[in-house]
All heavy atoms as a GROMACS GRO file, in nm:
protein
  576
    1MET      N    1   9.111  10.682  14.229
    1MET     CA    2   9.243  10.636  14.191
    1MET      C    3   9.345  10.704  14.281
    1MET      O    4   9.341  10.824  14.304
    1MET     CB    5   9.268  10.669  14.043
    1MET     CG    6   9.400  10.620  13.996
    1MET     SD    7   9.421  10.634  13.819
    1MET     CE    8   9.428  10.809  13.797
    2MET      N    9   9.438  10.627  14.330
    2MET     CA   10   9.541  10.680  14.417
    2MET      C   11   9.650  10.747  14.334
    2MET      O   12   9.673  10.710  14.219
    2MET     CB   13   9.600  10.568  14.502
    2MET     CG   14   9.498  10.497  14.587
    2MET     SD   15   9.568  10.356  14.668
    2MET     CE   16   9.628  10.433  14.815
    3SER      N   17   9.718  10.841  14.392
    3SER     CA   18   9.825  10.907  14.318
    3SER      C   19   9.940  10.811  14.298
    3SER      O   20   9.971  10.728  14.384
    3SER     CB   21   9.873  11.031  14.394
    3SER     OG   22   9.928  10.991  14.517
    4GLY      N   23  10.004  10.819  14.181
    4GLY     CA   24  10.115  10.732  14.151
    4GLY      C   25  10.076  10.605  14.078
    4GLY      O   26  10.161  10.531  14.033
    5GLN      N   27   9.947  10.578  14.070
    5GLN     CA   28   9.901  10.459  13.997
    5GLN      C   29   9.845  10.501  13.862
    5GLN      O   30   9.774  10.600  13.851
    5GLN     CB   31   9.792  10.385  14.075
    5GLN     CG   32   9.841  10.319  14.201
    5GLN     CD   33   9.729  10.243  14.270
    5GLN    OE1   34   9.613  10.265  14.242
    5GLN    NE2   35   9.767  10.154  14.360
    6SER      N   36   9.879  10.423  13.762
    6SER     CA   37   9.825  10.454  13.630
    6SER      C   38   9.690  10.386  13.613
    6SER      O   39   9.662  10.284  13.676
    6SER     CB   40   9.922  10.405  13.521
    6SER     OG   41   9.935  10.266  13.529
    7PRO      N   42   9.604  10.443  13.530
    7PRO     CA   43   9.474  10.381  13.507
    7PRO      C   44   9.490  10.244  13.443
    7PRO      O   45   9.590  10.214  13.379
    7PRO     CB   46   9.405  10.477  13.410
    7PRO     CG   47   9.485  10.600  13.408
    7PRO     CD   48   9.620  10.567  13.460
    8ARG      N   49   9.390  10.159  13.458
    8ARG     CA   50   9.396  10.023  13.404
    8ARG      C   51   9.403  10.020  13.253
    8ARG      O   52   9.456   9.927  13.195
    8ARG     CB   53   9.275   9.944  13.450
    8ARG     CG   54   9.276   9.912  13.596
    8ARG     CD   55   9.160   9.825  13.631
    8ARG     NE   56   9.162   9.798  13.773
    8ARG     CZ   57   9.086   9.711  13.832
    8ARG    NH1   58   8.999   9.643  13.762
    8ARG    NH2   59   9.094   9.692  13.961
    9TRP      N   60   9.348  10.118  13.188
    9TRP     CA   61   9.344  10.115  13.041
    9TRP      C   62   9.477  10.152  12.978
    9TRP      O   63   9.497  10.132  12.860
    9TRP     CB   64   9.234  10.206  12.988
    9TRP     CG   65   9.241  10.347  13.039
    9TRP    CD1   66   9.180  10.398  13.148
    9TRP    CD2   67   9.316  10.455  12.982
    9TRP    NE1   68   9.211  10.529  13.165
    9TRP    CE2   69   9.294  10.568  13.063
    9TRP    CE3   70   9.399  10.468  12.872
    9TRP    CZ2   71   9.352  10.690  13.036
    9TRP    CZ3   72   9.455  10.591  12.846
    9TRP    CH2   73   9.431  10.700  12.928
   10ARG      N   74   9.569  10.203  13.054
   10ARG     CA   75   9.699  10.238  12.999
   10ARG      C   76   9.780  10.110  12.975
   10ARG      O   77   9.783  10.020  13.058
   10ARG     CB   78   9.776  10.329  13.093
   10ARG     CG   79   9.716  10.466  13.096
   10ARG     CD   80   9.822  10.566  13.118
   10ARG     NE   81   9.763  10.698  13.101
   10ARG     CZ   82   9.823  10.807  13.132
   10ARG    NH1   83   9.942  10.804  13.182
   10ARG    NH2   84   9.765  10.923  13.113
   11VAL      N   85   9.847  10.108  12.863
   11VAL     CA   86   9.924   9.991  12.824
   11VAL      C   87  10.071  10.031  12.820
   11VAL      O   88  10.107  10.136  12.767
   11VAL     CB   89   9.880   9.941  12.685
   11VAL    CG1   90   9.961   9.821  12.642
   11VAL    CG2   91   9.731   9.909  12.685
   12SER      N   92  10.156   9.944  12.877
   12SER     CA   93  10.298   9.974  12.875
   12SER      C   94  10.354   9.954  12.735
   12SER      O   95  10.292   9.889  12.650
   12SER     CB   96  10.373   9.884  12.974
   12SER     OG   97  10.373   9.751  12.926
   13ILE      N   98  10.471  10.005  12.710
   13ILE     CA   99  10.535   9.994  12.580
   13ILE      C  100  10.562   9.847  12.546
   13ILE      O  101  10.542   9.804  12.433
   13ILE     CB  102  10.667  10.075  12.577
   13ILE    CG1  103  10.640  10.223  12.600
   13ILE    CG2  104  10.742  10.052  12.448
   13ILE    CD1  105  10.559  10.289  12.491
   14ALA      N  106  10.604   9.768  12.644
   14ALA     CA  107  10.633   9.626  12.620
   14ALA      C  108  10.506   9.551  12.579
   14ALA      O  109  10.509   9.468  12.488
   14ALA     CB  110  10.694   9.564  12.745
   15GLU      N  111  10.395   9.579  12.645
   15GLU     CA  112  10.269   9.513  12.608
   15GLU      C  113  10.226   9.555  12.469
   15GLU      O  114  10.177   9.473  12.391
   15GLU     CB  115  10.160   9.548  12.709
   15GLU     CG  116  10.179   9.486  12.845
   15GLU     CD  117  10.076   9.533  12.944
   15GLU    OE1  118   9.983   9.607  12.906
   15GLU    OE2  119  10.089   9.497  13.062
   16TRP      N  120  10.243   9.683  12.436
   16TRP     CA  121  10.204   9.732  12.305
   16TRP      C  122  10.287   9.665  12.196
   16TRP      O  123  10.235   9.624  12.093
   16TRP     CB  124  10.220   9.883  12.299
   16TRP     CG  125  10.177   9.943  12.172
   16TRP    CD1  126  10.050   9.970  12.134
   16TRP    CD2  127  10.262   9.982  12.062
   16TRP    NE1  128  10.050  10.025  12.008
   16TRP    CE2  129  10.179  10.032  11.961
   16TRP    CE3  130  10.398   9.979  12.042
   16TRP    CZ2  131  10.228  10.079  11.842
   16TRP    CZ3  132  10.448  10.025  11.922
   16TRP    CH2  133  10.363  10.075  11.824
   17ARG      N  134  10.417   9.652  12.218
   17ARG     CA  135  10.504   9.588  12.120
   17ARG      C  136  10.468   9.441  12.103
   17ARG      O  137  10.472   9.388  11.993
   17ARG     CB  138  10.650   9.601  12.162
   17ARG     CG  139  10.706   9.738  12.140
   17ARG     CD  140  10.851   9.743  12.172
   17ARG     NE  141  10.903   9.878  12.150
   17ARG     CZ  142  11.019   9.920  12.189
   17ARG    NH1  143  11.099   9.838  12.255
   17ARG    NH2  144  11.059  10.043  12.165
   18ASN      N  145  10.434   9.374  12.214
   18ASN     CA  146  10.395   9.234  12.207
   18ASN      C  147  10.268   9.217  12.124
   18ASN      O  148  10.258   9.127  12.041
   18ASN     CB  149  10.375   9.178  12.348
   18ASN     CG  150  10.360   9.029  12.350
   18ASN    OD1  151  10.403   8.960  12.257
   18ASN    ND2  152  10.299   8.978  12.454
   19LYS      N  153  10.171   9.305  12.145
   19LYS     CA  154  10.046   9.298  12.068
   19LYS      C  155  10.070   9.330  11.922
   19LYS      O  156  10.011   9.266  11.834
   19LYS     CB  157   9.942   9.392  12.129
   19LYS     CG  158   9.893   9.345  12.263
   19LYS     CD  159   9.794   9.441  12.324
   19LYS     CE  160   9.754   9.394  12.462
   19LYS     NZ  161   9.659   9.482  12.527
   20MET      N  162  10.154   9.427  11.894
   20MET     CA  163  10.184   9.460  11.755
   20MET      C  164  10.258   9.347  11.685
   20MET      O  165  10.239   9.323  11.566
   20MET     CB  166  10.265   9.590  11.746
   20MET     CG  167  10.181   9.714  11.770
   20MET     SD  168  10.037   9.727  11.663
   20MET     CE  169  10.112   9.735  11.503
   21ALA      N  170  10.342   9.275  11.759
   21ALA     CA  171  10.413   9.161  11.701
   21ALA      C  172  10.313   9.054  11.659
   21ALA      O  173  10.328   8.992  11.552
   21ALA     CB  174  10.512   9.104  11.801
   22TYR      N  175  10.210   9.032  11.740
   22TYR     CA  176  10.107   8.936  11.702
   22TYR      C  177  10.032   8.981  11.577
   22TYR      O  178  10.006   8.902  11.488
   22TYR     CB  179  10.007   8.914  11.816
   22TYR     CG  180  10.053   8.811  11.916
   22TYR    CD1  181  10.075   8.845  12.049
   22TYR    CD2  182  10.076   8.679  11.877
   22TYR    CE1  183  10.117   8.751  12.140
   22TYR    CE2  184  10.118   8.584  11.967
   22TYR     CZ  185  10.139   8.621  12.099
   22TYR     OH  186  10.181   8.527  12.188
   23VAL      N  187   9.999   9.108  11.571
   23VAL     CA  188   9.925   9.159  11.454
   23VAL      C  189  10.008   9.143  11.328
   23VAL      O  190   9.958   9.099  11.224
   23VAL     CB  191   9.883   9.307  11.477
   23VAL    CG1  192   9.827   9.367  11.350
   23VAL    CG2  193   9.782   9.316  11.590
   24ILE      N  194  10.136   9.176  11.336
   24ILE     CA  195  10.223   9.162  11.219
   24ILE      C  196  10.234   9.015  11.179
   24ILE      O  197  10.229   8.980  11.060
   24ILE     CB  198  10.361   9.223  11.249
   24ILE    CG1  199  10.348   9.376  11.260
   24ILE    CG2  200  10.462   9.186  11.142
   24ILE    CD1  201  10.470   9.444  11.314
   25LYS      N  202  10.249   8.925  11.277
   25LYS     CA  203  10.258   8.783  11.248
   25LYS      C  204  10.130   8.733  11.182
   25LYS      O  205  10.134   8.655  11.086
   25LYS     CB  206  10.282   8.704  11.377
   25LYS     CG  207  10.311   8.558  11.354
   25LYS     CD  208  10.314   8.476  11.482
   25LYS     CE  209  10.415   8.520  11.580
   25LYS     NZ  210  10.423   8.428  11.698
   26TRP      N  211  10.013   8.780  11.231
   26TRP     CA  212   9.886   8.737  11.173
   26TRP      C  213   9.871   8.787  11.030
   26TRP      O  214   9.824   8.714  10.943
   26TRP     CB  215   9.770   8.786  11.258
   26TRP     CG  216   9.763   8.722  11.393
   26TRP    CD1  217   9.820   8.603  11.431
   26TRP    CD2  218   9.699   8.774  11.509
   26TRP    NE1  219   9.793   8.580  11.563
   26TRP    CE2  220   9.719   8.681  11.613
   26TRP    CE3  221   9.626   8.888  11.534
   26TRP    CZ2  222   9.668   8.700  11.741
   26TRP    CZ3  223   9.574   8.907  11.662
   26TRP    CH2  224   9.595   8.814  11.763
   27VAL      N  225   9.911   8.910  11.004
   27VAL     CA  226   9.901   8.963  10.868
   27VAL      C  227   9.992   8.885  10.773
   27VAL      O  228   9.952   8.852  10.661
   27VAL     CB  229   9.937   9.114  10.867
   27VAL    CG1  230   9.958   9.165  10.726
   27VAL    CG2  231   9.829   9.194  10.937
   28LEU      N  232  10.112   8.851  10.817
   28LEU     CA  233  10.202   8.773  10.733
   28LEU      C  234  10.147   8.633  10.707
   28LEU      O  235  10.152   8.584  10.593
   28LEU     CB  236  10.341   8.765  10.797
   28LEU     CG  237  10.422   8.894  10.797
   28LEU    CD1  238  10.550   8.874  10.877
   28LEU    CD2  239  10.452   8.939  10.657
   29CYS      N  240  10.094   8.568  10.808
   29CYS     CA  241  10.039   8.433  10.790
   29CYS      C  242   9.920   8.435  10.694
   29CYS      O  243   9.908   8.350  10.605
   29CYS     CB  244   9.997   8.375  10.924
   29CYS     SG  245  10.134   8.332  11.031
   30LEU      N  246   9.832   8.531  10.711
   30LEU     CA  247   9.716   8.540  10.622
   30LEU      C  248   9.757   8.579  10.481
   30LEU      O  249   9.694   8.537  10.383
   30LEU     CB  250   9.612   8.636  10.678
   30LEU     CG  251   9.541   8.584  10.804
   30LEU    CD1  252   9.447   8.691  10.859
   30LEU    CD2  253   9.466   8.456  10.777
   31SER      N  254   9.863   8.658  10.468
   31SER     CA  255   9.913   8.693  10.335
   31SER      C  256   9.967   8.570  10.263
   31SER      O  257   9.945   8.552  10.142
   31SER     CB  258  10.024   8.798  10.344
   31SER     OG  259   9.975   8.916  10.399
   32ILE      N  260  10.036   8.483  10.337
   32ILE     CA  261  10.085   8.358  10.278
   32ILE      C  262   9.968   8.272  10.233
   32ILE      O  263   9.969   8.214  10.123
   32ILE     CB  264  10.173   8.283  10.379
   32ILE    CG1  265  10.302   8.359  10.400
   32ILE    CG2  266  10.202   8.141  10.332
   32ILE    CD1  267  10.386   8.306  10.515
   33ALA      N  268   9.864   8.264  10.315
   33ALA     CA  269   9.747   8.183  10.280
   33ALA      C  270   9.677   8.238  10.155
   33ALA      O  271   9.641   8.162  10.064
   33ALA     CB  272   9.650   8.178  10.397
   34VAL      N  273   9.660   8.368  10.149
   34VAL     CA  274   9.595   8.429  10.032
   34VAL      C  275   9.680   8.411   9.908
   34VAL      O  276   9.629   8.385   9.798
   34VAL     CB  277   9.564   8.578  10.060
   34VAL    CG1  278   9.522   8.650   9.935
   34VAL    CG2  279   9.458   8.590  10.167
   35MET      N  280   9.812   8.423   9.923
   35MET     CA  281   9.900   8.402   9.810
   35MET      C  282   9.886   8.258   9.758
   35MET      O  283   9.886   8.235   9.637
   35MET     CB  284  10.046   8.428   9.851
   35MET     CG  285  10.144   8.418   9.737
   35MET     SD  286  10.311   8.469   9.780
   35MET     CE  287  10.348   8.365   9.918
   36GLY      N  288   9.873   8.161   9.848
   36GLY     CA  289   9.852   8.024   9.806
   36GLY      C  290   9.722   8.005   9.730
   36GLY      O  291   9.718   7.934   9.628
   37ILE      N  292   9.616   8.071   9.775
   37ILE     CA  293   9.488   8.063   9.704
   37ILE      C  294   9.500   8.126   9.566
   37ILE      O  295   9.449   8.072   9.467
   37ILE     CB  296   9.378   8.130   9.788
   37ILE    CG1  297   9.353   8.049   9.915
   37ILE    CG2  298   9.249   8.144   9.708
   37ILE    CD1  299   9.264   8.117  10.016
   38ILE      N  300   9.569   8.238   9.558
   38ILE     CA  301   9.587   8.305   9.428
   38ILE      C  302   9.668   8.217   9.334
   38ILE      O  303   9.637   8.206   9.214
   38ILE     CB  304   9.653   8.443   9.448
   38ILE    CG1  305   9.554   8.538   9.517
   38ILE    CG2  306   9.700   8.501   9.316
   38ILE    CD1  307   9.614   8.670   9.559
   39VAL      N  308   9.773   8.151   9.385
   39VAL     CA  309   9.854   8.062   9.302
   39VAL      C  310   9.768   7.948   9.248
   39VAL      O  311   9.778   7.911   9.131
   39VAL     CB  312   9.976   8.008   9.381
   39VAL    CG1  313  10.041   7.891   9.310
   39VAL    CG2  314  10.076   8.118   9.404
   40MET      N  315   9.681   7.892   9.332
   40MET     CA  316   9.594   7.782   9.286
   40MET      C  317   9.498   7.828   9.177
   40MET      O  318   9.469   7.754   9.084
   40MET     CB  319   9.514   7.725   9.404
   40MET     CG  320   9.596   7.638   9.495
   40MET     SD  321   9.498   7.546   9.614
   40MET     CE  322   9.430   7.675   9.716
   41ILE      N  323   9.448   7.950   9.187
   41ILE     CA  324   9.352   8.000   9.089
   41ILE      C  325   9.421   8.039   8.959
   41ILE      O  326   9.375   8.004   8.850
   41ILE     CB  327   9.275   8.121   9.147
   41ILE    CG1  328   9.185   8.074   9.262
   41ILE    CG2  329   9.192   8.191   9.040
   41ILE    CD1  330   9.122   8.187   9.340
   42VAL      N  331   9.531   8.111   8.967
   42VAL     CA  332   9.596   8.166   8.849
   42VAL      C  333   9.671   8.060   8.769
   42VAL      O  334   9.665   8.058   8.646
   42VAL     CB  335   9.691   8.281   8.889
   42VAL    CG1  336   9.774   8.327   8.772
   42VAL    CG2  337   9.610   8.397   8.945
   43ASP      N  338   9.742   7.972   8.838
   43ASP     CA  339   9.825   7.873   8.768
   43ASP      C  340   9.792   7.732   8.820
   43ASP      O  341   9.852   7.686   8.917
   43ASP     CB  342   9.973   7.904   8.791
   43ASP     CG  343  10.064   7.823   8.702
   43ASP    OD1  344  10.013   7.750   8.616
   43ASP    OD2  345  10.187   7.834   8.720
   44PRO      N  346   9.697   7.666   8.755
   44PRO     CA  347   9.657   7.533   8.803
   44PRO      C  348   9.768   7.428   8.799
   44PRO      O  349   9.760   7.326   8.867
   44PRO     CB  350   9.544   7.494   8.708
   44PRO     CG  351   9.498   7.619   8.645
   44PRO     CD  352   9.615   7.711   8.644
   45THR      N  353   9.875   7.452   8.721
   45THR     CA  354   9.983   7.354   8.717
   45THR      C  355  10.063   7.353   8.848
   45THR      O  356  10.133   7.257   8.875
   45THR     CB  357  10.080   7.384   8.600
   45THR    OG1  358  10.136   7.514   8.618
   45THR    CG2  359  10.007   7.376   8.467
   46HIS      N  360  10.052   7.459   8.924
   46HIS     CA  361  10.119   7.466   9.054
   46HIS      C  362  10.018   7.456   9.169
   46HIS      O  363  10.029   7.526   9.271
   46HIS     CB  364  10.200   7.595   9.066
   46HIS     CG  365  10.318   7.600   8.977
   46HIS    ND1  366  10.313   7.655   8.851
   46HIS    CD2  367  10.444   7.553   8.993
   46HIS    CE1  368  10.430   7.644   8.793
   46HIS    NE2  369  10.514   7.581   8.878
   47GLY      N  370   9.922   7.370   9.151
   47GLY     CA  371   9.817   7.355   9.251
   47GLY      C  372   9.868   7.305   9.385
   47GLY      O  373   9.820   7.346   9.490
   48LYS      N  374   9.965   7.212   9.381
   48LYS     CA  375  10.019   7.159   9.507
   48LYS      C  376  10.090   7.268   9.586
   48LYS      O  377  10.077   7.275   9.709
   48LYS     CB  378  10.114   7.044   9.480
   48LYS     CG  379  10.047   6.918   9.434
   48LYS     CD  380  10.147   6.807   9.414
   48LYS     CE  381  10.079   6.682   9.362
   48LYS     NZ  382  10.176   6.572   9.340
   49LEU      N  383  10.166   7.351   9.518
   49LEU     CA  384  10.234   7.461   9.585
   49LEU      C  385  10.133   7.557   9.647
   49LEU      O  386  10.148   7.600   9.762
   49LEU     CB  387  10.326   7.537   9.488
   49LEU     CG  388  10.392   7.662   9.544
   49LEU    CD1  389  10.490   7.627   9.655
   49LEU    CD2  390  10.460   7.739   9.434
   50GLY      N  391  10.029   7.591   9.571
   50GLY     CA  392   9.926   7.680   9.624
   50GLY      C  393   9.856   7.621   9.744
   50GLY      O  394   9.830   7.690   9.844
   51ALA      N  395   9.824   7.493   9.738
   51ALA     CA  396   9.757   7.427   9.850
   51ALA      C  397   9.848   7.424   9.972
   51ALA      O  398   9.803   7.445  10.086
   51ALA     CB  399   9.715   7.286   9.811
   52LEU      N  400   9.977   7.397   9.950
   52LEU     CA  401  10.072   7.395  10.061
   52LEU      C  402  10.083   7.533  10.127
   52LEU      O  403  10.082   7.544  10.250
   52LEU     CB  404  10.209   7.348  10.012
   52LEU     CG  405  10.319   7.341  10.116
   52LEU    CD1  406  10.289   7.231  10.217
   52LEU    CD2  407  10.453   7.318  10.050
   53LEU      N  408  10.093   7.637  10.045
   53LEU     CA  409  10.101   7.773  10.100
   53LEU      C  410   9.974   7.810  10.176
   53LEU      O  411   9.980   7.866  10.285
   53LEU     CB  412  10.127   7.874   9.988
   53LEU     CG  413  10.267   7.878   9.931
   53LEU    CD1  414  10.270   7.969   9.808
   53LEU    CD2  415  10.366   7.926  10.034
   54ALA      N  416   9.858   7.779  10.117
   54ALA     CA  417   9.731   7.813  10.182
   54ALA      C  418   9.716   7.738  10.314
   54ALA      O  419   9.682   7.797  10.418
   54ALA     CB  420   9.615   7.782  10.089
   55PHE      N  421   9.742   7.607  10.312
   55PHE     CA  422   9.729   7.527  10.433
   55PHE      C  423   9.825   7.574  10.541
   55PHE      O  424   9.787   7.591  10.658
   55PHE     CB  425   9.753   7.379  10.400
   55PHE     CG  426   9.746   7.289  10.520
   55PHE    CD1  427   9.623   7.259  10.577
   55PHE    CD2  428   9.861   7.239  10.577
   55PHE    CE1  429   9.615   7.177  10.690
   55PHE    CE2  430   9.855   7.157  10.689
   55PHE     CZ  431   9.732   7.126  10.744
   56THR      N  432   9.950   7.597  10.504
   56THR     CA  433  10.051   7.641  10.600
   56THR      C  434  10.018   7.778  10.658
   56THR      O  435  10.031   7.799  10.779
   56THR     CB  436  10.190   7.644  10.533
   56THR    OG1  437  10.218   7.516  10.478
   56THR    CG2  438  10.298   7.682  10.632
   57GLY      N  439   9.975   7.869  10.573
   57GLY     CA  440   9.940   8.003  10.622
   57GLY      C  441   9.826   8.000  10.721
   57GLY      O  442   9.833   8.063  10.827
   58PHE      N  443   9.720   7.925  10.690
   58PHE     CA  444   9.607   7.917  10.782
   58PHE      C  445   9.643   7.841  10.908
   58PHE      O  446   9.597   7.875  11.018
   58PHE     CB  447   9.486   7.852  10.714
   58PHE     CG  448   9.415   7.944  10.619
   58PHE    CD1  449   9.393   7.906  10.488
   58PHE    CD2  450   9.372   8.069  10.659
   58PHE    CE1  451   9.328   7.990  10.399
   58PHE    CE2  452   9.308   8.154  10.571
   58PHE     CZ  453   9.285   8.114  10.441
   59LEU      N  454   9.727   7.738  10.898
   59LEU     CA  455   9.770   7.663  11.015
   59LEU      C  456   9.852   7.750  11.109
   59LEU      O  457   9.827   7.754  11.231
   59LEU     CB  458   9.850   7.540  10.973
   59LEU     CG  459   9.902   7.452  11.086
   59LEU    CD1  460   9.786   7.383  11.155
   59LEU    CD2  461  10.001   7.351  11.034
   60LEU      N  462   9.949   7.823  11.054
   60LEU     CA  463  10.030   7.912  11.137
   60LEU      C  464   9.947   8.023  11.200
   60LEU      O  465   9.968   8.061  11.315
   60LEU     CB  466  10.144   7.972  11.055
   60LEU     CG  467  10.254   7.874  11.014
   60LEU    CD1  468  10.354   7.945  10.922
   60LEU    CD2  469  10.324   7.818  11.135
   61PHE      N  470   9.850   8.074  11.125
   61PHE     CA  471   9.762   8.178  11.180
   61PHE      C  472   9.681   8.122  11.297
   61PHE      O  473   9.671   8.186  11.402
   61PHE     CB  474   9.667   8.230  11.071
   61PHE     CG  475   9.562   8.323  11.124
   61PHE    CD1  476   9.595   8.450  11.165
   61PHE    CD2  477   9.430   8.283  11.133
   61PHE    CE1  478   9.499   8.537  11.215
   61PHE    CE2  479   9.333   8.368  11.181
   61PHE     CZ  480   9.367   8.495  11.222
   62GLY      N  481   9.626   8.003  11.280
   62GLY     CA  482   9.547   7.944  11.388
   62GLY      C  483   9.630   7.915  11.511
   62GLY      O  484   9.585   7.939  11.625
   63LEU      N  485   9.750   7.863  11.493
   63LEU     CA  486   9.836   7.835  11.607
   63LEU      C  487   9.879   7.963  11.678
   63LEU      O  488   9.885   7.968  11.802
   63LEU     CB  489   9.960   7.756  11.562
   63LEU     CG  490   9.932   7.612  11.517
   63LEU    CD1  491  10.059   7.551  11.461
   63LEU    CD2  492   9.878   7.530  11.631
   64SER      N  493   9.908   8.067  11.603
   64SER     CA  494   9.946   8.194  11.663
   64SER      C  495   9.829   8.256  11.739
   64SER      O  496   9.846   8.313  11.847
   64SER     CB  497   9.996   8.290  11.556
   64SER     OG  498  10.029   8.413  11.611
   65LEU      N  499   9.710   8.244  11.683
   65LEU     CA  500   9.590   8.295  11.751
   65LEU      C  501   9.566   8.220  11.881
   65LEU      O  502   9.534   8.281  11.984
   65LEU     CB  503   9.470   8.282  11.656
   65LEU     CG  504   9.345   8.358  11.692
   65LEU    CD1  505   9.372   8.507  11.682
   65LEU    CD2  506   9.234   8.318  11.598
   66ALA      N  507   9.583   8.089  11.878
   66ALA     CA  508   9.566   8.009  12.000
   66ALA      C  509   9.671   8.046  12.105
   66ALA      O  510   9.640   8.056  12.224
   66ALA     CB  511   9.576   7.861  11.966
   67GLN      N  512   9.794   8.068  12.060
   67GLN     CA  513   9.900   8.107  12.154
   67GLN      C  514   9.868   8.240  12.219
   67GLN      O  515   9.885   8.257  12.342
   67GLN     CB  516  10.034   8.115  12.081
   67GLN     CG  517  10.148   8.156  12.169
   67GLN     CD  518  10.276   8.180  12.092
   67GLN    OE1  519  10.275   8.189  11.969
   67GLN    NE2  520  10.386   8.188  12.160
   68ALA      N  521   9.819   8.336  12.141
   68ALA     CA  522   9.784   8.467  12.198
   68ALA      C  523   9.669   8.453  12.297
   68ALA      O  524   9.668   8.519  12.402
   68ALA     CB  525   9.746   8.562  12.086
   69HIS      N  526   9.574   8.366  12.266
   69HIS     CA  527   9.460   8.347  12.358
   69HIS      C  528   9.507   8.282  12.488
   69HIS      O  529   9.464   8.322  12.596
   69HIS     CB  530   9.355   8.260  12.290
   69HIS     CG  531   9.237   8.229  12.377
   69HIS    ND1  532   9.150   8.327  12.419
   69HIS    CD2  533   9.195   8.114  12.433
   69HIS    CE1  534   9.058   8.272  12.497
   69HIS    NE2  535   9.084   8.142  12.507
   70ILE      N  536   9.596   8.183  12.479
   70ILE     CA  537   9.647   8.118  12.599
   70ILE      C  538   9.724   8.216  12.686
   70ILE      O  539   9.713   8.213  12.809
   70ILE     CB  540   9.732   7.996  12.561
   70ILE    CG1  541   9.644   7.886  12.504
   70ILE    CG2  542   9.812   7.944  12.679
   70ILE    CD1  543   9.718   7.773  12.440
   71GLU      N  544   9.802   8.304  12.624
   71GLU     CA  545   9.878   8.402  12.701
   71GLU      C  546   9.787   8.502  12.773
   71GLU      O  547   9.826   8.554  12.877
   71GLU     CB  548   9.977   8.474  12.612
   71GLU     CG  549  10.096   8.388  12.575
   71GLU     CD  550  10.198   8.461  12.489
   71GLU    OE1  551  10.177   8.582  12.462
   71GLU    OE2  552  10.295   8.397  12.450
   72THR      N  553   9.669   8.530  12.720
   72THR     CA  554   9.579   8.622  12.789
   72THR      C  555   9.516   8.555  12.909
   72THR      O  556   9.476   8.624  13.004
   72THR     CB  557   9.468   8.673  12.696
   72THR    OG1  558   9.392   8.562  12.647
   72THR    CG2  559   9.526   8.751  12.580
   73ILE      N  560   9.505   8.423  12.908
   73ILE     CA  561   9.445   8.352  13.022
   73ILE      C  562   9.543   8.347  13.140
   73ILE      O  563   9.503   8.353  13.254
   73ILE     CB  564   9.405   8.209  12.978
   73ILE    CG1  565   9.291   8.216  12.877
   73ILE    CG2  566   9.364   8.124  13.098
   73ILE    CD1  567   9.255   8.083  12.817
   74GLU      N  568   9.671   8.335  13.111
   74GLU     CA  569   9.771   8.322  13.218
   74GLU      C  570   9.780   8.442  13.306
   74GLU      O  571   9.760   8.548  13.288
   74GLU     CB  572   9.908   8.293  13.157
   74GLU     CG  573   9.915   8.159  13.090
   74GLU     CD  574  10.049   8.134  13.022
   74GLU    OE1  575  10.128   8.229  13.009
   74GLU    OE2  576  10.073   8.022  12.984
   0.00000   0.00000   0.00000
């Protein structure tokens, strides 16, 4: 390694923040999905709301995961 160059495994602050933003977004999306499943189980009268929350949470999670994967390819 030449002097003045950082090792490849070092991550800049901007990259770290970007990755943490994805992790936080994924946790929030999955929390919405789980909340929808819980609503469907606990209160069957609000089944449509639970299904909407579950579907939306999983859809947003999948789209965010795909976006993160596409950004790693670029």
